[in-house]
N, C-alpha and C positions, 0 to 999 in steps of 0.2 A: 508497553509495559510502564505499568506506574510504581515508581519505587516511593518507599515510605520513609519520609525524612525522620530522623531521630530529633526529639525535641532539644534545642540547645540548652545547654547546661549554664547556668549563669556563674561567671567567675567572680569571686570574692577575694580581694587581697585584705589579708588580716594585718591590719595597721598596730594592733596592740603590742605585738612583739617588738615592732620597728619604734613606736614610742617609747617602750621600755629602755632599749637600746639607747636612743638619743638621750634619754633622761640620764642614764648611768655615765654616758660620755660627759655630758654637761656637769654632773657632779664631780666626776674624775677632773675636769679643768679647773672647777672652783676651787676644789682643795689642794691641788698641785700648785696653784698659781701663787706667786708671791708677791706682795705689794710692799714695796719700800717707800719710806718717807724720809727724805733727807733733811736731819735736824742740825747736821754739823755746819759749823761756819768754816768758810775757806779762808785761811790766814797764812800770809806770807812772813814767817819770822823775821826781824831784823838780825844783823850778822854781828858777831862778836869774835874777837881775837882771842881774848882771856875767858876762861872759865871753866868750871868743872862740870862733867856729866852728872846728872843725877843717879844718886845710889839705885842698884836694880832690886835691893831686898825689901823696897817699902810695899807694903801689902795695900795699904789703903791711903788715898791722898786727894786733894781736892784741885781741881783744875778749873781756872777761869779763862775763858776764851773771849777775846774783843777782836771784832772784826775791825776791817778799815772804816766803816761807816760808824763805829761805836756801839755796835749790838753786842749784849753779852750773852754768853752761854756758860753754865755751870755743870761740869761733868757731862758735857754734850746735851743738856737740856736747856734750850732756846728760853731765854727771859722774855716774857711779853712786853715789859717796859725796860729802857736804859735808864734807871734812875738808882738813887742810891738806897731807897727804901726797899726796892724789889730785889735788888742784889744782895742787901743784908738779909733780907728774908730767906732767900735760895740758899745761901751759904750756911744759915743757922739750921735749916732744913736737912741740907746733904751732911753737914757735920756731925748732927744730933747733939750739938752742945760740945763736943770734942775738939776744945782749940790747940790741942798738941798735934794735930793732924798736919803734916806739911802741905803748903798751898802754892800752887804754882801759878802763875801769870802769863798766858801766852796771847801776846797782842800783835797784830798785824804791824809791819813797819811803817804804815801810812796812818795807823789809828792816831786820833787827837792825843794830846797829852793829857788832856782832862779825863778823857775816859779810863786811862791807866791810873792817875790819881783817884778818881773815885773808886776804882777797884780796890787800890791799897787803902784808902780810907775806910773802906767797908770791913777789910780784913783787920785793921787795927782797931776799930770799934767793937769787934767781936772778940778781940785778944789773941788774934793768931799771932805766934811769934815766928814760925818757920815759914819764910816767904822766899819764893825763888822767882825769877824771871827767866821765861823760856827764850833762848836766841838759837839761830843755827851758826855754826862754825864758819868763820870767813874763810875764803880761798887765799891761799898764800899769794902775796904780792898786791892784794887789794888794800888800800889804806883804811 
């Protein structure tokens, strides 16, 4: 007895839907991923026994941060060069010409003295009158 064989069906896997799902997953991961770029300087502030905390009611102020290497940042915007002209230009831009704004200088404890003097010089040239040096409170018993 001879049985007739059924012709084999060709099995096709539809990849179009798989590609759609993979593409949507790729888009999901690209959109939900956050990329951060650290632009803040790490600063260890010097200690001070006397001093007053900054008033909390200030709405806008300028902050110059100086790292231990003498690198400047104005309102957490890292400056490309560490010279007086660049710092003066950045202060002028951030303040929009308003020299009544309070200005605080946060310098690392190991910052060269010249870098702090340069920051004070830039503030003085632009006419800022409210200048504050940022420190941390010293622990009791530390000279």
